[in-house]
C-alpha positions as CSV (number, residue, x, y, z in Angstrom):
1,M,-34.5,21.4,42.5
2,K,-31.1,19.6,42.4
3,A,-32.8,16.3,41.5
4,N,-34.6,18.0,38.6
5,L,-31.3,19.5,37.3
6,K,-29.6,16.1,37.5
7,S,-32.5,14.5,35.6
8,Y,-32.3,17.2,32.9
9,L,-28.5,16.8,32.5
10,A,-29.0,13.0,32.3
11,V,-31.5,13.4,29.5
12,V,-29.3,15.8,27.6
13,L,-26.3,13.4,27.9
14,L,-28.4,10.5,26.6
15,M,-29.6,12.6,23.7
16,F,-26.0,13.5,22.8
17,V,-24.9,9.9,23.0
18,F,-27.8,8.8,20.8
19,S,-27.1,11.5,18.3
20,A,-23.5,10.5,18.1
21,V,-24.3,6.8,17.5
22,M,-26.9,7.6,14.9
23,A,-24.5,10.0,13.1
24,Q,-21.9,7.3,12.8
25,E,-22.0,5.9,9.3
26,E,-22.8,2.2,9.1
27,Q,-20.1,0.1,7.3
28,F,-21.1,-2.6,4.9
29,D,-19.5,-5.7,3.4
30,K,-19.0,-5.7,-0.4
31,V,-19.4,-8.9,-2.4
32,V,-17.8,-8.7,-5.8
33,K,-19.1,-11.5,-8.2
34,T,-17.0,-12.9,-11.0
35,N,-19.2,-11.0,-13.6
36,G,-18.2,-7.7,-12.0
37,E,-21.4,-7.1,-10.1
38,E,-21.0,-5.5,-6.7
39,M,-23.4,-6.1,-3.7
40,L,-23.4,-4.1,-0.5
41,G,-24.8,-5.5,2.7
42,H,-23.8,-7.9,5.4
43,V,-22.3,-11.4,5.2
44,T,-24.0,-13.3,8.0
45,E,-22.7,-16.8,7.4
46,M,-19.8,-18.5,5.7
47,G,-20.3,-22.1,4.5
48,D,-18.2,-24.6,2.6
49,D,-19.7,-23.9,-0.8
50,A,-21.9,-20.8,-0.2
51,I,-22.4,-17.7,2.0
52,K,-25.4,-16.1,3.5
53,F,-25.9,-12.4,2.5
54,V,-28.3,-9.7,3.5
55,H,-28.6,-6.7,1.1
56,K,-28.2,-3.2,2.4
57,G,-31.5,-1.9,3.8
58,E,-33.2,-5.3,3.7
59,T,-33.7,-8.2,6.2
60,L,-34.1,-11.2,3.8
61,S,-31.1,-13.5,3.7
62,Y,-29.8,-14.9,0.4
63,S,-27.5,-17.8,-0.4
64,L,-24.6,-17.1,-2.8
65,K,-22.4,-19.8,-4.3
66,K,-18.7,-19.2,-3.6
67,S,-18.0,-20.2,-7.2
68,E,-19.8,-17.1,-8.4
69,I,-17.9,-14.8,-6.0
70,N,-14.5,-13.2,-6.9
71,K,-14.0,-11.7,-3.4
72,I,-15.6,-10.2,-0.3
73,Q,-14.4,-6.9,1.0
74,F,-15.5,-6.9,4.6
75,A,-16.4,-3.7,6.5
76,S,-13.3,-4.2,8.6
77,G,-11.2,-3.7,5.5
78,R,-10.1,-7.4,5.2
79,V,-10.4,-8.9,1.7
80,E,-11.0,-12.6,1.1
81,F,-10.7,-14.1,-2.4
82,F,-12.6,-17.0,-3.8
83,T,-12.7,-17.3,-7.6
84,E,-10.5,-15.5,-10.2
85,A,-12.4,-13.0,-12.2
86,P,-11.8,-12.5,-15.9
87,N,-8.8,-10.1,-16.5
88,A,-9.6,-6.6,-17.5
89,S,-8.7,-5.7,-21.1
90,P,-5.6,-3.6,-21.8
91,T,-7.9,-0.8,-23.0
92,A,-9.5,-0.7,-19.5
93,S,-6.1,-0.1,-17.9
94,A,-5.7,3.2,-19.7
95,A,-9.4,4.2,-19.7
96,A,-10.5,7.6,-18.3
97,P,-11.3,7.3,-14.6
98,V,-14.4,9.4,-14.4
99,G,-17.6,7.4,-15.2
100,N,-15.9,4.1,-15.4
101,S,-18.2,1.1,-15.0
102,V,-17.7,-1.4,-12.2
103,Q,-16.1,-3.9,-14.6
104,S,-13.6,-1.4,-15.9
105,H,-12.0,-0.6,-12.5
106,H,-12.7,-4.0,-10.9
107,N,-9.4,-5.6,-9.5
108,M,-7.3,-2.7,-10.9
109,V,-4.4,-1.4,-8.8
110,A,-2.5,1.9,-9.1
111,V,0.9,2.5,-7.5
112,L,1.6,6.1,-6.6
113,P,5.1,7.6,-6.7
114,F,6.8,6.8,-3.4
115,D,7.9,9.5,-1.0
116,Y,11.6,8.9,-1.0
117,M,13.8,10.6,1.6
118,G,17.5,10.0,1.0
119,S,20.3,9.7,3.5
120,G,20.9,13.5,3.2
121,G,17.4,14.2,4.6
122,S,16.0,15.6,1.4
123,R,13.2,14.3,-0.9
124,D,14.4,12.6,-4.0
125,D,11.6,12.6,-6.6
126,K,13.6,10.6,-9.2
127,M,14.2,7.8,-6.7
128,G,10.5,8.0,-5.7
129,L,9.6,7.3,-9.4
130,K,12.2,4.5,-9.4
131,V,10.7,2.8,-6.4
132,Q,7.2,3.2,-7.9
133,S,8.4,1.4,-11.0
134,D,10.0,-1.4,-9.0
135,C,6.8,-1.9,-7.0
136,Y,4.8,-2.0,-10.3
137,T,7.1,-4.6,-11.8
138,Y,7.0,-6.8,-8.8
139,L,3.2,-6.6,-8.5
140,R,2.9,-7.5,-12.2
141,Q,4.8,-10.7,-11.4
142,K,3.2,-11.6,-8.1
143,A,-0.3,-10.2,-8.2
144,A,-1.8,-12.4,-10.9
145,L,-5.4,-11.8,-9.9
146,F,-5.1,-8.1,-10.5
147,T,-4.5,-5.6,-13.3
148,I,-1.7,-3.2,-12.4
149,Q,-2.0,0.2,-13.9
150,D,1.1,1.3,-15.8
151,P,2.9,4.1,-13.9
152,L,3.0,6.2,-17.1
153,T,-0.8,6.3,-17.0
154,T,-0.9,6.9,-13.2
155,N,1.6,9.7,-13.4
156,A,0.0,11.3,-16.4
157,L,-3.4,11.5,-14.6
158,L,-1.7,13.0,-11.5
159,V,0.1,15.6,-13.6
160,K,-3.2,16.6,-15.4
161,N,-4.8,17.2,-12.0
162,N,-1.8,19.1,-10.6
163,I,-1.0,16.4,-8.0
164,Q,2.5,15.7,-6.8
165,V,4.1,13.7,-4.0
166,D,4.0,16.6,-1.6
167,N,0.3,17.3,-2.0
168,L,-1.1,13.8,-2.2
169,I,-2.8,14.4,1.1
170,G,-5.1,16.8,-0.6
171,L,-7.2,13.8,-1.8
172,T,-8.7,11.0,0.3
173,P,-7.8,7.5,-0.8
174,G,-11.3,7.0,-2.1
175,E,-11.1,10.1,-4.2
176,M,-7.6,9.1,-5.4
177,A,-9.0,5.7,-6.5
178,N,-11.8,7.4,-8.4
179,L,-9.5,9.8,-10.0
180,L,-7.2,7.0,-11.3
181,G,-10.1,4.7,-12.2
182,V,-8.9,1.8,-10.0
183,E,-10.2,-0.3,-7.2
184,Y,-7.0,-0.2,-5.1
185,V,-4.3,2.5,-4.5
186,V,-0.8,1.7,-3.2
187,Y,0.9,4.4,-1.1
188,G,4.5,4.1,0.0
189,S,7.5,5.8,1.4
190,V,11.2,5.1,1.8
191,V,13.4,6.8,4.4
192,I,17.1,6.3,4.3
193,T,19.1,7.1,7.4
194,Q,22.9,6.9,7.7
195,T,23.7,5.1,10.9
196,G,27.5,5.2,11.0
197,V,30.8,5.4,9.2
198,T,33.5,2.8,9.5
199,N,37.2,3.5,8.8
200,S,39.7,0.7,8.2
201,S,43.4,0.8,7.4
202,A,46.1,-1.7,6.5
203,N,49.8,-1.4,6.6
204,S,52.5,-3.6,5.1
205,Y,56.3,-3.5,5.3
206,S,59.0,-4.9,3.0
207,S,62.8,-4.8,3.1
208,K,65.6,-5.8,0.7
209,S,69.2,-6.3,1.5
210,K,72.0,-5.2,-0.8
211,G,75.3,-6.1,0.6
212,S,75.6,-4.4,4.0
213,R,72.8,-2.0,3.2
214,Y,69.0,-2.4,3.7
215,N,66.2,-0.7,1.9
216,S,62.8,-0.7,3.6
217,T,59.4,0.4,2.3
218,N,56.1,1.0,4.2
219,F,52.8,0.5,2.3
220,G,49.5,1.8,3.8
221,S,45.9,2.0,2.7
222,S,42.6,3.1,4.3
223,T,39.0,2.6,3.3
224,T,35.8,4.4,4.6
225,S,32.4,2.7,4.4
226,A,29.0,4.0,5.5
227,S,26.1,2.0,6.9
228,F,22.4,2.8,6.5
229,N,19.0,2.0,7.9
230,T,16.2,1.7,5.4
231,N,12.6,2.0,6.4
232,V,9.8,1.2,3.9
233,D,6.2,1.9,4.7
234,L,3.4,0.5,2.5
235,K,-0.3,1.1,2.6
236,I,-3.2,-0.1,0.4
237,Y,-6.7,1.5,0.2
238,N,-9.7,0.5,-1.7
239,D,-12.1,2.8,-3.6
240,Q,-14.3,3.1,-0.5
241,G,-11.4,4.7,1.3
242,Q,-10.9,1.7,3.6
243,N,-7.4,0.7,4.5
244,V,-6.9,-3.0,3.5
245,Y,-3.2,-3.2,4.4
246,A,-0.7,-1.2,6.3
247,N,2.8,-2.3,7.4
248,T,6.3,-0.9,7.8
249,H,9.6,-2.6,7.9
250,D,13.3,-1.8,8.6
251,S,15.9,-3.4,6.4
252,F,18.6,-5.6,7.7
253,W,20.8,-4.8,4.8
254,P,23.3,-1.9,5.4
255,D,23.4,-0.3,1.9
256,E,21.2,2.4,0.3
257,N,19.6,-0.1,-2.2
258,A,18.2,-2.2,0.6
259,Y,14.7,-0.8,-0.1
260,E,14.3,-3.4,-2.9
261,I,14.4,-6.5,-0.8
262,T,12.4,-4.7,2.0
263,L,9.7,-3.7,-0.5
264,Q,9.4,-7.3,-1.8
265,Y,9.1,-8.5,1.8
266,L,6.1,-6.2,2.4
267,I,4.4,-7.0,-0.9
268,K,4.5,-10.7,-0.1
269,R,2.3,-9.9,2.9
270,T,-0.3,-7.9,1.1
271,P,-3.8,-9.2,0.1
272,L,-2.7,-8.6,-3.6
273,Y,0.1,-11.1,-3.5
274,S,-0.3,-14.6,-4.9
275,K,2.3,-17.3,-5.4
């Protein structure tokens, strides 16, 4: 009786494990060609001039020239670039997101307003927009292979859909990319923490003689300076909801504007950056 019960439990356990494995969604590599065509499947081999690729749901292997490939977005989230694709037109940057073709959102990037927490511990929406604008400007200069959506367009689409910094979590990254009509979405936060206050003082003394009398004067001054720690967090997701970059960094600079150099430090390490 006990043996039968153990066998029954073992079968149930195996069925549960099999169901869980089957329920797990298979991840695919995405090959984006220079003409905007997107292909889902598996990259099985990487040669000097070509790759081997198997389409989703098939077993036949195809050879694709690297010169015809703009990039490969691997199932792991890693992105590898090969050949620069033609830039999207300015019209595409402001196009409506719903129903966009592959070409219209291909290699487009939107930067969301940053979640900015000042040294007083409260959210500063104006500074969040300022950091968003700084991030946009720097990407425009250093992400030559991409079209960066103007923050005015990004923020207008967010407002029209009643989305603010404090409720961004209401949409998945994939849904956000679709809403904004882009392939990549940049999320970021800045947290400023006051780490200390330094007081310094200086005194000076002078005296003058006039006959047998002396006049003396004391001069004193004091200054107070605060030091800050700045943490910048940056994440990038693609339109499939995959995280392609995530990093956080603390600034070595003690003032409240240290986020600028820290943000540039992080952007240089993203797959969007090009020299």
